[in-house]
C-alpha positions, 0 to 999 in steps of 0.5 A: 424034214417037214415042220407044220404050224396050224393057225386060224382056230378060235371061238365062234358061234354055232353056224359060223365059219372058220378057215384053218391054215397049216403052213409047212416048212421044208421041201417037197410039200407038193408030194405029201398027202395032207390030212386034217384031224381033230381031237375033242377032250376025252375022245380019240383023234379022228380024221376030218379030211384028206387031200392027195398030191393030185388034189383028190379029197375025202371027208368024214361023214360028220363034216361032208358038205360043211368043210372044204380041204384045199392046198396051195403048193406054191405057198406050202400051205394047207387049208380047211374051210369050215362052215355051218359050225356046230358045238360038236366040231369043237376040238383041237385040229391038227394037220398031218403030212405023210409020204411013206415012210415020212409022217409029220404032225403039227401041234394043233389049233383050238376050235371052240364052237359055242351054242 
């Protein structure tokens, strides 16, 4: 069992930066594929970034070049550094840990970017 708790969200002006964190409890964090998702009001949840257990990363086109996903396995923590934020980045951001058949989600942290 893994519990995920996101933090670091908040209100920021366009062009600003935020670093989101996702703290994982439980064992074997290093073996999970970790994702960041986001969901804006009235929209579907979308994948923002992924990092594998080996450190390979992938990004949605909408955030490529502006966001960096990373993980610290010693601290059981996932990060998302977001720079050059835009109003369209406003959403609830969720982290996800998956290693088939296990699949865990956090409860999310709100990011609001003002224009």
